[in-house]
KEVEX-811717 format. One record per residue (C-alpha): residue number from 1; x, y, z; residue in three letters. Coordinates in Angstrom, 1 decimal, always signed. Layout:
{node NUM {X Y Z} "ALA"} ...
This chain:
{node 1 {+27.0 -115.8 -45.3} "UNK"} {node 2 {+29.2 -117.3 -41.8} "UNK"} {node 3 {+27.4 -116.9 -38.2} "UNK"} {node 4 {+30.6 -114.1 -38.2} "UNK"} {node 5 {+29.2 -112.4 -41.6} "UNK"} {node 6 {+25.9 -112.8 -40.2} "UNK"} {node 7 {+26.5 -111.3 -36.2} "UNK"} {node 8 {+28.7 -108.7 -38.1} "UNK"} {node 9 {+25.7 -107.1 -40.2} "UNK"} {node 10 {+22.7 -107.4 -37.6} "UNK"} {node 11 {+25.0 -105.1 -35.6} "UNK"} {node 12 {+25.4 -102.6 -38.5} "UNK"} {node 13 {+21.4 -103.2 -39.0} "UNK"} {node 14 {+20.6 -102.4 -36.1} "UNK"} {node 15 {+22.8 -98.9 -35.5} "UNK"} {node 16 {+21.7 -98.2 -38.6} "UNK"} {node 17 {+18.8 -98.5 -39.5} "UNK"} {node 18 {+17.0 -99.0 -35.6} "UNK"} {node 19 {+18.2 -97.3 -33.1} "UNK"} {node 20 {+17.7 -94.1 -34.7} "UNK"} {node 21 {+13.7 -94.4 -34.9} "UNK"} {node 22 {+14.2 -96.2 -30.8} "UNK"} {node 23 {+16.4 -93.0 -29.8} "UNK"} {node 24 {+13.6 -91.0 -31.4} "UNK"} {node 25 {+10.3 -92.1 -29.6} "UNK"} {node 26 {+12.4 -93.3 -26.3} "UNK"} {node 27 {+11.5 -96.9 -26.8} "UNK"} {node 28 {+7.7 -96.9 -27.3} "UNK"} {node 29 {+6.9 -98.6 -30.0} "UNK"} {node 30 {+3.4 -97.5 -30.2} "UNK"} {node 31 {+4.4 -94.4 -30.4} "UNK"} {node 32 {+6.5 -94.7 -32.9} "UNK"} {node 33 {+4.3 -96.4 -35.5} "UNK"} {node 34 {+3.0 -99.9 -34.2} "UNK"} {node 35 {+2.8 -102.5 -37.1} "UNK"} {node 36 {+3.6 -100.4 -39.8} "UNK"} {node 37 {+7.5 -99.4 -38.5} "UNK"} {node 38 {+7.2 -103.5 -37.9} "UNK"} {node 39 {+6.7 -103.1 -41.8} "UNK"} {node 40 {+8.9 -101.2 -42.6} "UNK"} {node 41 {+12.2 -102.4 -40.5} "UNK"} {node 42 {+11.7 -106.3 -41.5} "UNK"} {node 43 {+11.6 -104.8 -44.9} "UNK"} {node 44 {+14.7 -103.5 -44.3} "UNK"} {node 45 {+16.3 -105.9 -42.5} "UNK"} {node 46 {+15.4 -108.6 -45.7} "UNK"} {node 47 {+17.0 -106.3 -47.8} "UNK"} {node 48 {+20.1 -106.5 -45.4} "UNK"} {node 49 {+19.9 -110.2 -45.3} "UNK"} {node 50 {+19.3 -110.6 -41.3} "UNK"} {node 51 {+15.8 -111.1 -40.6} "UNK"} {node 52 {+14.3 -114.0 -39.4} "UNK"} {node 53 {+17.5 -116.7 -39.7} "UNK"} {node 54 {+16.5 -118.4 -36.8} "UNK"} {node 55 {+13.6 -119.3 -39.2} "UNK"} {node 56 {+13.2 -122.9 -40.6} "UNK"} {node 57 {+14.9 -123.3 -44.0} "UNK"} {node 58 {+11.7 -124.4 -45.8} "UNK"} {node 59 {+9.6 -121.1 -45.0} "UNK"} {node 60 {+12.8 -119.1 -45.7} "UNK"} {node 61 {+15.3 -118.4 -43.0} "UNK"} {node 62 {+18.6 -119.3 -42.1} "UNK"} {node 63 {+17.0 -122.5 -39.8} "UNK"} {node 64 {+20.4 -121.4 -37.3} "UNK"} {node 65 {+20.2 -124.0 -34.1} "UNK"} {node 66 {+20.0 -122.5 -30.5} "UNK"} {node 67 {+24.0 -122.1 -29.8} "UNK"} {node 68 {+23.9 -120.4 -33.1} "UNK"} {node 69 {+21.5 -118.1 -32.3} "UNK"} {node 70 {+23.3 -116.8 -29.6} "UNK"} {node 71 {+25.6 -114.3 -30.6} "UNK"} {node 72 {+22.9 -113.1 -33.8} "UNK"} {node 73 {+20.4 -112.7 -30.7} "UNK"} {node 74 {+22.4 -110.3 -28.4} "UNK"} {node 75 {+23.0 -108.0 -31.5} "UNK"} {node 76 {+19.5 -107.7 -32.5} "UNK"} {node 77 {+18.5 -106.9 -28.9} "UNK"} {node 78 {+21.3 -104.1 -28.7} "UNK"} {node 79 {+18.6 -102.6 -29.5} "UNK"} {node 80 {+14.8 -102.4 -28.1} "UNK"} {node 81 {+13.0 -102.3 -31.3} "UNK"} {node 82 {+16.2 -104.8 -32.7} "UNK"} {node 83 {+14.0 -108.2 -32.4} "UNK"} {node 84 {+10.7 -106.8 -33.4} "UNK"} {node 85 {+12.9 -105.5 -36.8} "UNK"} {node 86 {+14.5 -108.6 -37.7} "UNK"} {node 87 {+11.8 -110.8 -36.7} "UNK"} {node 88 {+13.2 -112.8 -33.7} "UNK"} {node 89 {+10.6 -111.3 -30.6} "UNK"} {node 90 {+8.3 -112.4 -28.7} "UNK"} {node 91 {+6.0 -113.9 -28.7} "UNK"} {node 92 {+6.4 -114.8 -32.3} "UNK"} {node 93 {+10.4 -116.6 -32.3} "UNK"} {node 94 {+8.7 -119.3 -29.7} "UNK"} {node 95 {+5.6 -119.4 -31.5} "UNK"} {node 96 {+7.8 -119.8 -34.9} "UNK"} {node 97 {+9.5 -123.4 -32.6} "UNK"} {node 98 {+6.6 -124.8 -31.2} "UNK"} {node 99 {+4.8 -124.7 -35.4} "UNK"} {node 100 {+7.7 -126.5 -36.2} "UNK"} {node 101 {+8.4 -129.0 -34.3} "UNK"} {node 102 {+4.9 -129.8 -33.7} "UNK"} {node 103 {+1.6 -128.1 -36.4} "UNK"} {node 104 {+0.4 -130.0 -39.4} "UNK"} {node 105 {+1.3 -129.8 -42.9} "UNK"} {node 106 {-1.7 -127.6 -43.6} "UNK"} {node 107 {-1.1 -125.9 -40.1} "UNK"} {node 108 {+2.5 -125.0 -41.7} "UNK"} {node 109 {+0.8 -123.4 -44.1} "UNK"} {node 110 {-2.0 -121.8 -42.6} "UNK"} {node 111 {-0.5 -120.3 -39.8} "UNK"} {node 112 {+3.7 -121.3 -40.2} "UNK"} {node 113 {+4.9 -119.7 -42.7} "UNK"} {node 114 {+2.8 -116.4 -43.2} "UNK"} {node 115 {+4.3 -115.6 -39.6} "UNK"} {node 116 {+7.9 -116.7 -40.3} "UNK"} {node 117 {+7.9 -114.5 -43.6} "UNK"} {node 118 {+6.0 -111.5 -41.3} "UNK"} {node 119 {+3.2 -111.8 -43.1} "UNK"} {node 120 {+1.7 -111.5 -39.5} "UNK"} {node 121 {+2.0 -111.6 -35.8} "UNK"} {node 122 {+0.8 -114.3 -33.3} "UNK"} {node 123 {-0.5 -114.4 -29.1} "UNK"} {node 124 {+0.3 -116.8 -27.0} "UNK"} {node 125 {-3.3 -117.9 -24.6} "UNK"} {node 126 {-2.2 -119.0 -21.7} "UNK"} {node 127 {-1.5 -116.6 -19.0} "UNK"} {node 128 {-5.2 -116.2 -16.3} "UNK"} {node 129 {-6.3 -113.7 -14.2} "UNK"} {node 130 {-6.4 -115.6 -10.8} "UNK"} {node 131 {-7.3 -118.1 -9.6} "UNK"} {node 132 {-6.1 -119.5 -13.0} "UNK"} {node 133 {-2.4 -120.3 -15.0} "UNK"} {node 134 {-0.1 -118.3 -14.0} "UNK"} {node 135 {+3.5 -119.5 -12.4} "UNK"} {node 136 {+1.6 -122.5 -11.9} "UNK"} {node 137 {+0.0 -123.3 -15.7} "UNK"} {node 138 {-1.9 -126.1 -14.0} "UNK"} {node 139 {-4.2 -123.8 -12.7} "UNK"} {node 140 {-6.0 -123.6 -16.1} "UNK"} {node 141 {-8.7 -122.7 -15.9} "UNK"} {node 142 {-10.0 -121.8 -19.2} "UNK"} {node 143 {-12.2 -125.0 -20.5} "UNK"} {node 144 {-12.7 -127.1 -24.2} "UNK"} {node 145 {-15.5 -128.8 -24.2} "UNK"} {node 146 {-16.2 -131.6 -26.9} "UNK"} {node 147 {-19.1 -130.7 -30.2} "UNK"} {node 148 {-19.6 -132.3 -33.2} "UNK"} {node 149 {-16.6 -131.5 -35.5} "UNK"} {node 150 {-14.4 -129.2 -33.6} "UNK"} {node 151 {-14.3 -127.6 -29.6} "UNK"} {node 152 {-16.4 -124.6 -27.8} "UNK"} {node 153 {-13.3 -122.4 -25.4} "UNK"} {node 154 {-15.1 -120.4 -22.7} "UNK"} {node 155 {-11.9 -118.4 -20.4} "UNK"} {node 156 {-10.6 -115.6 -20.1} "UNK"} {node 157 {-6.8 -114.9 -20.5} "UNK"} {node 158 {-4.5 -111.8 -19.2} "UNK"} {node 159 {-1.1 -110.5 -19.6} "UNK"} {node 160 {-1.2 -111.8 -23.5} "UNK"} {node 161 {+1.6 -110.2 -25.3} "UNK"} {node 162 {+1.3 -109.2 -29.0} "UNK"} {node 163 {-2.3 -109.7 -28.2} "UNK"} {node 164 {-3.7 -106.4 -30.2} "UNK"} {node 165 {-2.9 -107.3 -34.4} "UNK"} {node 166 {-1.9 -111.1 -33.3} "UNK"} {node 167 {-2.7 -112.5 -36.8} "UNK"} {node 168 {-3.5 -116.1 -34.6} "UNK"} {node 169 {-3.3 -116.8 -31.6} "UNK"} {node 170 {-2.4 -120.5 -29.9} "UNK"} {node 171 {-4.6 -120.7 -27.0} "UNK"} {node 172 {-4.3 -122.9 -24.0} "UNK"} {node 173 {-6.9 -124.7 -22.7} "UNK"} {node 174 {-8.5 -128.0 -20.8} "UNK"} {node 175 {-9.9 -130.1 -22.1} "UNK"} {node 176 {-9.7 -133.1 -18.9} "UNK"} {node 177 {-9.9 -132.5 -15.7} "UNK"} {node 178 {-9.4 -130.2 -12.8} "UNK"} {node 179 {-7.7 -127.1 -11.7} "UNK"} {node 180 {-5.2 -127.9 -10.2} "UNK"} {node 181 {-4.3 -131.1 -11.9} "UNK"} {node 182 {-1.4 -131.3 -13.9} "UNK"} {node 183 {-2.7 -132.8 -17.3} "UNK"} {node 184 {-5.7 -132.2 -19.9} "UNK"} {node 185 {-4.4 -129.0 -21.5} "UNK"} {node 186 {-5.1 -128.5 -25.6} "UNK"} {node 187 {-3.1 -126.2 -27.9} "UNK"} {node 188 {-5.7 -124.8 -30.4} "UNK"} {node 189 {-4.8 -122.5 -33.3} "UNK"} {node 190 {-7.2 -119.9 -33.2} "UNK"} {node 191 {-7.5 -116.9 -35.8} "UNK"} {node 192 {-8.2 -113.6 -33.9} "UNK"} {node 193 {-11.4 -113.3 -36.9} "UNK"} {node 194 {-13.2 -115.9 -34.6} "UNK"} {node 195 {-15.9 -115.3 -33.5} "UNK"} {node 196 {-16.4 -115.0 -29.7} "UNK"} {node 197 {-12.2 -114.1 -29.2} "UNK"} {node 198 {-12.4 -111.2 -28.1} "UNK"} {node 199 {-9.3 -108.2 -26.9} "UNK"} {node 200 {-10.6 -106.3 -24.1} "UNK"} {node 201 {-8.5 -104.3 -23.5} "UNK"} {node 202 {-4.6 -103.9 -23.1} "UNK"} {node 203 {-3.2 -104.2 -19.4} "UNK"} {node 204 {-1.1 -100.9 -18.3} "UNK"} {node 205 {+2.7 -102.4 -17.5} "UNK"} {node 206 {+6.5 -100.4 -17.2} "UNK"} {node 207 {+7.3 -101.7 -20.4} "UNK"} {node 208 {+6.7 -100.3 -24.1} "UNK"} {node 209 {+8.7 -101.6 -26.8} "UNK"} {node 210 {+6.5 -104.8 -27.0} "UNK"} {node 211 {+4.3 -104.5 -29.8} "UNK"} {node 212 {+0.7 -105.6 -29.7} "UNK"} {node 213 {+1.2 -105.4 -25.9} "UNK"} {node 214 {+0.0 -107.5 -23.1} "UNK"} {node 215 {-3.9 -108.0 -23.6} "UNK"} {node 216 {-6.7 -109.3 -21.9} "UNK"} {node 217 {-8.7 -111.4 -23.6} "UNK"} {node 218 {-12.5 -113.1 -23.4} "UNK"} {node 219 {-13.4 -116.1 -25.2} "UNK"} {node 220 {-17.8 -116.5 -25.1} "UNK"} {node 221 {-17.9 -120.6 -26.7} "UNK"} {node 222 {-15.7 -119.7 -29.5} "UNK"} {node 223 {-15.4 -122.8 -31.9} "UNK"} {node 224 {-12.4 -123.8 -32.4} "UNK"} {node 225 {-12.6 -127.2 -35.5} "UNK"} {node 226 {-10.8 -130.1 -35.2} "UNK"} {node 227 {-8.2 -129.4 -37.8} "UNK"} {node 228 {-6.7 -126.4 -35.4} "UNK"} {node 229 {-5.8 -128.6 -32.7} "UNK"} {node 230 {-2.5 -128.2 -32.7} "UNK"} {node 231 {-0.3 -131.5 -31.2} "UNK"} {node 232 {-2.7 -134.1 -28.9} "UNK"} {node 233 {-5.9 -133.8 -27.3} "UNK"} {node 234 {-4.6 -133.3 -23.7} "UNK"} {node 235 {-1.1 -133.1 -24.5} "UNK"} {node 236 {-0.5 -129.5 -24.4} "UNK"} {node 237 {+1.7 -129.1 -21.0} "UNK"} {node 238 {+4.0 -131.6 -22.8} "UNK"} {node 239 {+4.1 -129.5 -25.7} "UNK"} {node 240 {+4.2 -126.0 -24.2} "UNK"} {node 241 {+7.4 -127.6 -22.5} "UNK"} {node 242 {+8.7 -127.8 -26.5} "UNK"} {node 243 {+8.2 -124.1 -26.5} "UNK"} {node 244 {+9.2 -122.7 -23.4} "UNK"} {node 245 {+12.8 -123.5 -22.7} "UNK"} {node 246 {+14.5 -122.7 -25.9} "UNK"} {node 247 {+12.2 -119.3 -25.5} "UNK"} {node 248 {+13.8 -118.4 -21.9} "UNK"} {node 249 {+16.5 -118.6 -23.2} "UNK"} {node 250 {+16.3 -116.6 -26.3} "UNK"} {node 251 {+15.0 -114.0 -23.9} "UNK"} {node 252 {+18.2 -114.0 -22.4} "UNK"} {node 253 {+19.2 -113.4 -25.7} "UNK"} {node 254 {+18.0 -110.4 -26.7} "UNK"} {node 255 {+18.0 -108.7 -22.8} "UNK"} {node 256 {+21.7 -109.3 -23.0} "UNK"} {node 257 {+21.9 -107.2 -25.8} "UNK"} {node 258 {+20.5 -104.2 -24.3} "UNK"} {node 259 {+22.2 -104.7 -20.6} "UNK"} {node 260 {+25.4 -104.5 -22.7} "UNK"} {node 261 {+24.1 -101.5 -24.5} "UNK"} {node 262 {+23.4 -100.1 -20.8} "UNK"} {node 263 {+26.7 -100.9 -20.0} "UNK"} {node 264 {+28.7 -99.7 -22.7} "UNK"} {node 265 {+26.7 -96.7 -22.5} "UNK"} {node 266 {+27.4 -95.6 -19.1} "UNK"} {node 267 {+31.3 -97.5 -19.4} "UNK"} {node 268 {+31.6 -94.2 -21.8} "UNK"} {node 269 {+30.6 -91.6 -20.0} "UNK"} {node 270 {+32.8 -92.5 -17.1} "UNK"} {node 271 {+35.2 -91.9 -18.8} "UNK"} {node 272 {+34.5 -88.5 -20.2} "UNK"} {node 273 {+32.9 -87.6 -16.7} "UNK"} {node 274 {+35.8 -85.5 -14.7} "UNK"} {node 275 {+34.7 -84.9 -10.8} "UNK"} {node 276 {+36.8 -84.7 -8.1} "UNK"} {node 277 {+40.1 -84.3 -9.9} "UNK"} {node 278 {+40.0 -87.4 -12.2} "UNK"} {node 279 {+37.6 -88.6 -14.4} "UNK"} {node 280 {+35.1 -90.9 -13.3} "UNK"} {node 281 {+35.9 -94.0 -14.5} "UNK"} {node 282 {+39.6 -93.9 -12.3} "UNK"} {node 283 {+37.6 -93.5 -8.6} "UNK"} {node 284 {+38.1 -97.5 -7.4} "UNK"} {node 285 {+34.0 -97.7 -6.4} "UNK"} {node 286 {+33.4 -97.1 -10.7} "UNK"} {node 287 {+35.4 -99.8 -11.5} "UNK"} {node 288 {+34.5 -102.0 -9.3} "UNK"} {node 289 {+30.7 -101.2 -11.1} "UNK"} {node 290 {+32.3 -102.0 -14.6} "UNK"} {node 291 {+34.1 -104.6 -13.7} "UNK"} {node 292 {+30.7 -106.2 -12.1} "UNK"} {node 293 {+29.0 -105.9 -14.8} "UNK"} {node 294 {+31.8 -107.6 -17.3} "UNK"} {node 295 {+31.0 -110.7 -15.1} "UNK"} {node 296 {+27.8 -110.8 -15.3} "UNK"} {node 297 {+27.7 -109.8 -18.2} "UNK"} {node 298 {+30.0 -113.1 -19.3} "UNK"} {node 299 {+28.4 -115.4 -16.8} "UNK"} {node 300 {+25.7 -115.0 -18.5} "UNK"} {node 301 {+26.5 -116.3 -22.0} "UNK"} {node 302 {+28.5 -118.9 -19.7} "UNK"} {node 303 {+25.0 -120.1 -18.5} "UNK"} {node 304 {+23.5 -120.2 -21.7} "UNK"} {node 305 {+25.9 -121.7 -23.7} "UNK"} {node 306 {+25.2 -124.2 -21.3} "UNK"} {node 307 {+21.3 -124.8 -21.8} "UNK"} {node 308 {+21.7 -124.0 -25.5} "UNK"} {node 309 {+23.8 -126.7 -25.7} "UNK"} {node 310 {+22.1 -129.5 -24.0} "UNK"} {node 311 {+19.0 -127.4 -26.5} "UNK"} {node 312 {+20.4 -128.7 -29.8} "UNK"} {node 313 {+21.5 -132.3 -28.3} "UNK"} {node 314 {+17.8 -132.6 -27.9} "UNK"} {node 315 {+17.5 -132.7 -23.7} "UNK"} {node 316 {+14.7 -131.1 -22.4} "UNK"} {node 317 {+17.1 -129.1 -20.6} "UNK"} {node 318 {+14.7 -128.7 -17.6} "UNK"} {node 319 {+17.5 -127.7 -15.2} "UNK"} {node 320 {+20.0 -125.6 -16.9} "UNK"} {node 321 {+17.6 -123.9 -18.7} "UNK"} {node 322 {+16.0 -122.5 -15.5} "UNK"} {node 323 {+19.0 -121.7 -13.9} "UNK"} {node 324 {+20.4 -119.5 -16.8} "UNK"} {node 325 {+17.2 -117.9 -17.2} "UNK"} {node 326 {+17.2 -117.1 -13.7} "UNK"} {node 327 {+20.4 -115.9 -12.9} "UNK"} {node 328 {+20.3 -113.9 -15.9} "UNK"} {node 329 {+17.0 -111.8 -15.4} "UNK"} {node 330 {+18.4 -110.9 -12.3} "UNK"} {node 331 {+22.2 -110.4 -13.3} "UNK"} {node 332 {+21.7 -108.7 -16.2} "UNK"} {node 333 {+18.7 -106.3 -14.1} "UNK"} {node 334 {+21.8 -105.6 -12.1} "UNK"} {node 335 {+24.3 -104.2 -14.7} "UNK"} {node 336 {+21.7 -102.4 -16.3} "UNK"} {node 337 {+21.1 -101.1 -12.4} "UNK"} {node 338 {+25.0 -100.2 -11.8} "UNK"} {node 339 {+24.9 -99.0 -15.6} "UNK"} {node 340 {+22.1 -96.2 -14.2} "UNK"} {node 341 {+23.7 -95.7 -10.8} "UNK"} {node 342 {+27.5 -94.6 -13.2} "UNK"} {node 343 {+25.4 -92.1 -15.4} "UNK"} {node 344 {+23.6 -89.8 -12.3} "UNK"} {node 345 {+20.5 -88.1 -13.5} "UNK"} {node 346 {+21.6 -89.4 -17.3} "UNK"} {node 347 {+21.1 -92.2 -16.2} "UNK"} {node 348 {+17.2 -91.7 -14.9} "UNK"} {node 349 {+16.7 -89.1 -17.6} "UNK"} {node 350 {+15.3 -89.5 -21.5} "UNK"} {node 351 {+18.9 -88.0 -22.1} "UNK"} {node 352 {+20.5 -91.2 -22.4} "UNK"} {node 353 {+18.9 -94.9 -23.0} "UNK"} {node 354 {+20.1 -96.8 -20.0} "UNK"} {node 355 {+16.5 -95.5 -18.2} "UNK"} {node 356 {+14.4 -96.6 -21.2} "UNK"} {node 357 {+16.9 -100.6 -21.3} "UNK"} {node 358 {+16.1 -100.6 -16.6} "UNK"} {node 359 {+12.3 -100.0 -17.9} "UNK"} {node 360 {+11.9 -102.8 -20.2} "UNK"} {node 361 {+14.1 -105.5 -18.6} "UNK"} {node 362 {+12.5 -105.2 -14.8} "UNK"} {node 363 {+9.9 -107.5 -16.8} "UNK"} {node 364 {+11.8 -110.6 -17.8} "UNK"} {node 365 {+12.5 -111.2 -13.5} "UNK"} {node 366 {+8.5 -111.9 -13.1} "UNK"} {node 367 {+7.8 -112.9 -17.8} "UNK"} {node 368 {+8.1 -116.9 -18.1} "UNK"} {node 369 {+8.0 -118.2 -15.0} "UNK"} {node 370 {+9.8 -115.0 -11.7} "UNK"} {node 371 {+12.8 -115.9 -10.2} "UNK"} {node 372 {+11.1 -118.0 -7.0} "UNK"} {node 373 {+9.0 -120.4 -8.9} "UNK"} {node 374 {+12.3 -121.1 -11.6} "UNK"} {node 375 {+14.4 -121.3 -7.7} "UNK"} {node 376 {+11.3 -123.5 -5.7} "UNK"} {node 377 {+11.4 -126.2 -8.4} "UNK"} {node 378 {+14.9 -126.4 -8.6} "UNK"} {node 379 {+15.7 -127.1 -5.3} "UNK"} {node 380 {+13.3 -130.2 -5.4} "UNK"} {node 381 {+14.9 -130.9 -8.4} "UNK"} {node 382 {+17.9 -131.2 -6.6} "UNK"} {node 383 {+17.0 -132.4 -3.2} "UNK"} {node 384 {+15.5 -135.6 -5.4} "UNK"} {node 385 {+18.7 -136.1 -7.2} "UNK"} {node 386 {+21.0 -135.5 -5.0} "UNK"} {node 387 {+18.6 -137.9 -1.8} "UNK"} {node 388 {+17.4 -139.8 -4.7} "UNK"} {node 389 {+13.4 -139.4 -3.1} "UNK"} {node 390 {+10.6 -138.1 -4.7} "UNK"} {node 391 {+10.0 -135.2 -3.4} "UNK"} 
């Protein structure tokens, strides 16, 4: 199957299998059936030949690189439930990438294989309540203490996407140093059944389409054997970079699809709506909003492809992924906001999908690094590069 054929198949699958159920439940994944819905849609995606194309070939996928993923993921993201249905949703997609790069053969068999094939879900547990890790990962406060045969983990995490119902967690904990120091973190693989690991509550958020919610987790003397350390001890922040850049770009791909749907719904609306003696689509102010949406969508794709090209070439791509993520989070929000405005009252109703897309896309300006943090990092890098000074 060619890439173009995969894109076409994904579009058809989303239109026929995913959008109807999403529209029926206004994008609320738990109301639509939660994990039972996920299993059913993923079975349909496998039958259609569009399931998890990014998954490594040895785990049954097509092993698509970052550039090749972009158009496919955009088509899946056209529906809010599309990424879940096609096995490319966060956090599983990013965890698959990380495990493929870092896991041992035993860990691949126990965690990567079932995750990649959709037999379980996963979560990535790093973010903590203040004063712990958030926008500043170095503030990591959860502690892992070495004991005979493994590690004892104590701490608290929150905003952990997909935690409710996850089969396992990739947990970041401090194994040396103090909060505020840049090193000393380690990744641990922890089955959900681990004694001392407890999902205590859902943190209420505006978005409703992420299966498993965004949860608070408590670790109380949770034991992890040495064999379940992912990568090297004290190397967690370095391995996090393996996951971070690609995961940000796949977020951009998926949300571009959702924003495009809002834009297309709005254009159809203004093309068929008459007011003040003319079609809304013929009014200059409306035409400017349509044109600005087209520009923001095109610019998002262009920046995305630059970053994905660098990632495919084996580069770290820190600057290009920060630029693409920051621009996309704000540009796609603008696209959906203009679409809301063009649709008038319908734009804030459940009659059209625009309002729920606006609800879902707003957190992207915060998740995976707030725009302000990315700008701060980009500015520091530019000062170093241009002036040749260390800061």
